[in-house]
N, C-alpha and C positions, 0 to 999 in steps of 0.2 A: 278913197286909196285904198289896198290893199293892206291887211294889217298882218305882222308877225307880234307874237305876244310869248317872249321870254321869262321863264317862271323858276326863280332861284333861290336858293340857301341867301344867306348874310353875302350883301356886297361890299365887297373890298373898295377902297380908295383907287387903286390900280385897273379896278373894272371900270370904276366911273369913266375913266379916262378913254378906256375901251368903247365900252356904250356910247360915249359922245361921241366918237368917229364913226362906231355902227350907225349911229340915227342920221348921220348929218349924209354918211354915201346912202343909206338905205333910201333915204327921202329924196335923193337925186333917182333913185329907181324906181318913182311913184309909189314907196312903202313904207310903213309908218312904223316905228320900232318900238314897243312897248315892252317894260318890266316891270316886273313883280314879284319882292322879296319878304320875307319874314323879315328880314333888319338890314339895315345901312350901317356901315364902320362910322362910328362915334367922330366927328371933329372932321369929316372926308372934307379937302381943300378945293374940291373941283366944283365947280356948277353943274347941276343936273339938267342936260340937256336932251332928254329925252322923257318920254312920259313915264314916270315912274309913280307907284305907291307898295308905301309897307303893310302887307295884308298877312299878320299871323296863320301859320300853318294849318290846314284844318281844311277837310275836302269839300265840304258845303260852300265855305268863304269861295273857295278856289272856283268852284263849280260855277256859283253865283256870276262871277267876274268875268270867267269865260262868256257865258251868256249874254251880261252885258257888253261885252267888248267885239263878240261875235269875229275871233280872227281865222286868219285863212291857216294859218300853221302854228303850232305853241311848240317851242322849244324847252327841254327840261334839263335844268340845271341842276341837280338834285340826288342826296345820297340815298341811297336803298335805305337805309335807318330813317329817312325822312316819311313815317310810314303813309300818310296819304298818298305819297305815290300811285302805292298801285290801286288803288280803286281810282284813281285819276284817268291812269293810262287806258284803264277799259272803259272808262264811262265817254273818255276822246276816241276811240275806237267805235263804240257803238253811235258817236253823234256823227262821225263821218270825219272829223276835225285829223288833218295830217300832225302825226307827233313824232318829235326826234328829240333822242337822246344823247345829250353831249356829255363827252364823260373821257376818260381813259383808257377806256376797253372794259378795264377789271380792276381792281382794288392792288395796285402795285406795289403796296405796303407788307403784305402777308407772303410769307412762303407756303408752298403745298395748299394753296388755296382754292382744290379742285372744288370742293365741295360748297364754296363758297361763290364760286365763281358759275353757278344751276342758277344761282338767282340772275345774276348779269345775261347769262345767253336767253334766260327765259326774258327779261325787258328786253334784249335786242329782237327776239323774235316778235313781241308784240308791236312792239312802233313800227312807222316807215321808214326813217333814216335811222343812222348813228353818224355821228359828228364826233371825230376824234380829236385830240390833241396833234398827233404824228401818224404819218402813213406806217409805222413802225407798230403802231399798235395792232393793225389789223391780224397780226400775228397772235390777239387773244380775242376773234370774232371767227364763231362758226362757219366753216364754207360756206353753208347755206345763205348768210346774211351779208356775204361779200359785196353784194350789190346794192347791199344798202348803204354801204360807207362814202362819207365823205371826210375830207380832212380841212381842218382847218388850225394849221400850225401854232402852238399857244405860247402867248408872248405877252407883254407888256405895249400902252405907246410909247416907244421907245422916243417917238417926236415931241411928246411933250415934254420928254426930260428938260432938265434946265440947264442951258449953257454956263459952263464957269472958267472966270478970267483971271482967276487967283492962279499963282505958280503951286506947285509940288510944294517947294521951300514955306511958302505963307501958310499955304491949308497945315503940314506938319506944326508949325508954331502954332496954329488956333486952335490946335486940338491938344498941344502936349506931347509929340511925338517923336522921341528921340532917334528914331532909327534913318539912315541911309535907305535901306530898300526893307519893302514891307509885304507881307503876305495877309491879304485881307478874307476875315471870316465875317458872315452879316447874315442872322435868321434867327427864327426863337428856335433855340436848343432841343427840339425832340431828341427822342432816343435814334430816328432813324439819321439825325444828322451827322450823328459820331460827332462832335466835338472835341472829346475826350482822345480820339486819334491825333487830331492838330496839337493839343496839349502836350502830348506823349511827344510828337516829334520835335517840339521844338525845347522840352525838358533835354533834349539830347542835341541840340544845336548850339554849338561854342563857333559863330560866327560873327567875328569884330562887323557892327552896323547892320548886321540882317534882325529885324523883330516881326512880330506877327499880332495883329490887331483883330479883336472880336469885339463884335456888336452887334444884343439883341438880347432878348431875354432869356437867363440863363435858366430861367424854370426849376429842376429839380438837380440842376448842376452848382457844386458848392466851389466856383472858380476858384477865388484865390487860393483855396487848400490843395488846389491842382496843379497851380505853377510854381515849379522851384528855381527858374531866373526871371531873371528881370528883362529877357528879350519878348513878353507878353504883355501885353496893355489891354485890360477889359475894359472897355469904355460906358458898357450897359445897354439900358435901352436909350434908343434915341427917339425921341417923336419929332416926326419928321414927314409930316404927308406930304407934301410939296414936292420932296426929294433932293431938297437943296443941301441939306448939312450930307445928306448920305453922298450925294452925287461929287461934293469936295472929296468926302474920305475915297470914292473909287478913284478919281483923279492923282488923290497923292499917293496912290497903292501901283504894285507893278505887278503882285499874282494873286488870284482869288482861290480859297481851295473851300470847300465845305467836305470834308471827307466821306461822308452821306449823300442822301437826296439834295441832290444839286438844286431845283427847283429853279423857279424864275431868277434868282441870284446870279443863274449864270445869264442868262440875256441880258442883266443890266452888264455884268461885269464884259462880256465879250463888248458891248457897247463902248463901254471906257476901254478897250483895248486888254484888256486885264486878261493871261492865257490863266485856263482852269487847269487845276489838279485837286482828281477826287479817287474814289475805289469804286471799284469793280462791286456788282452786287442788284439789290433792291433801288433803282434809281426811278428817277420819274420821266416821262416821254422828253422833257428837255436835254435829258442827255446825250439825243442824238442830233445835236448841234454841235459838240464837240468830237473833231474829228481828231485820232490818235497822233499823236506826232507833229500835229499842222497847227491845231489853237490851243493843245493842252495835251495832259497824258489822263488816262485812266489807271490805273496801277492795282496790284491784287488784291481784292477785299479784305480787312483786315491787316493788311501786311506793313505795320508800322515804317518799317525801315526802306522799302521802297517808296513811300510818301514823301519821308524823310528826303531822298535821293533825289525826287524829282523836281522838288520844290527848291534845293541847293543848286541843282541844275539850271535851274531857269534865271535864281538869283544870281548868280556868277557869271551866266556869260548872257552877257548884256547883247549881242551880235543877234541868240539865238532867240531871245526874249522880244524882241523887234521886229524880229521875222513871223513871231507867233501873233504878237500883237495886231501887226498888219492884217493877218489872217483870220485872228478875232471880228475887228472890226467890220472885214469883207464877208464873211460869212452870215454874220448875224444880222446886216443888212439885208443880204439878200433870202434868206431863210426863215426870218422872223419879225418884218415889218408888220407893221397893223393892218397897211392893206393888203400883205399876206393874207392874213388872218381874216380879216372881212371878208377877201374871195371866196375862202371855202363856205361861209356861213352863206353867202348869197349864192353860190349856186346851189346851195343843199336846199335854200327857200325858195330858189325860183323851181326845181322837183316838184318840190313839195306842192308849190301852187298848181302846178301842172296837175300831179295827182287829183287835188281837190277839185278843179276844173272837170278832169276826166270826169271824177265820181259820180259830180251835177249833173253828167251826161248821161250816166249809166255805163262807165267804162272805167278802167284802171289800168294806167302803162307799167311797164315795168320802173320801181327806182333805182334807176343805173347814174350814176356820178356821172 
């Protein structure tokens, strides 16, 4: 059986669900999917259904493991600050093992990144293929490398999310949520998430029955001192690896808002039919699932007034919110299914296996998607 090896940094539980799906689908295509990483999230609830080992980072360790496995293709899901990636890429090229770099193209969380981008450009040029989160990330790939690009729309395995039978009212009683209509924020409150903008917006909202629920690691934010009204609830961190409690919170809510980097929270929100309101700025690839005026709104960056206005528009207008909700479910099912993501991986891997076969015969075809 042919083999594809994914080398990754820490594997989070939602990725385990993705990789289980990948392993089943690759097996159907006669390919074994293996993963090696430096860590696995604690208390991961999903059974690991693929060949997996934790191996501390280090060039010699991974060189030995690759020599033992003898993969047909290697996919790197690593940060450039994982320093062993640099000698590893060059060694893989020397061994004529096709190497794929899976990423967003460049670091999307920094401004004026031109100098830093050259490190990414170098990696793109050394690798045989570039697997991107979104077709929109192609804008950050140099034209000479466009022929190497494959797209695997980034997502979580929405099929694995639990079904929720409880009503909104039952869920609100469970969590002690007193609001008739709820704006939900979920995520680790890194600076790029801009949770303070959402708090500031609700500090100026005096709308009966409307409230905001915030969930996640507050990190450096002192949320209680920032909240000046009783229309904001902070539930803290919810350890919920199976997504059971969070799924109930999504079902109980009406609108989802992360003013900054929306990330995969947008995928989950759309799955539950929640329109998304966010700001323009340094957004990740998942922002492209949002269509302005169809399933959500993107307001000007740092414009708290506009953020407040769009949140209230959706909360007040039940018909508009229902229309956005239907579009959100439809769009995420079409654009960000786990099968859609796997298809991008499969196309890339098959092209690289063709390269490998040609190299063994002394030739090398173009790596076009």
